N, C-alpha and C positions, 0 to 999 in steps of 0.2 A: 233335682231339686236344688242342689248346691249351686250349679251353674245358673239356674233361674234366679235364685235369690241374690247371689253375690255379683254376678256379671250382668245378666239381662235386666233385672229389676233394680240394680245398684243399691241393694240393701233397703229399699223402700217397699213397703206394702201398705195397702189401704185397708184399714180396719173396717171402714164403712162397707166396702165391697164384700168383706167376709161376713159381716153381721147382716147386712141387707142387700143381697145380690140383685134383688129386683129393682132397687133404686140406683145402684152404682154398678156399672158394667165393667169394672176394672179387671175382672178375672173371668169373663165369659169366654168360653171356648165352644167348639162345635158340639152341640148337644151336651155340654158340660164336660167334654173330654178334650184334653190338649193333644191333638193329633200329632203335632211335631214331636212331643215327648214320647208318645207311643211308638212312632216310627223309629226314633233314635234308640229306644229301648230294645225293639226287636232286632235292629241291626247289631247293636252291641251284644245282645244275648247270643245271636248267631255266631258272632266272632269269638265270643268267650267259649262257646261249645267247640268251634273249629280249632281254636288255639289250645284247648285243653284236651280234647279227645281225638280229633282227626289228625292234626299236625301240631303237636305240642312245641312251644317255643321255650327257650332256656330260662327266661325270666318268669315264666308262668303267665297265665292269662288275665289275672285280676287287675293288675296295675295298668297294663296297656289298654285293656277294655275300658277301665274307668276314665283314663285320659282321653281316649277316643270318643267315648260317649259325651264327656264334658265339652270337648271341642265341637263335635257334631251338633249338639244342641244349641250352642252359641251361634254356630254358622247357620243353622236352620232358622233361628230367630232373626238373624240379620237379613237373610235372603227372603224369607217368607214373612211378610208383615201381617199382623192381625188387622181385620177390617174394622 
């Protein structure tokens, strides 16, 4: 959500799309679900599990996972454009 608001949407959001989504399609996703965000979430959750339980890293799993999820979401939004 932080990457989406600050980087992808550049701190702009459409009140009309939130109040009346049937008239403004600014936030329409596949069936109401942001697939890119869900995929990035599962990738980062898997890495968090791996880095905390399977192969722990010295700095912990939280900060590297957050940074990776942030970067992956921005990259996914640039590579895969909404129709």
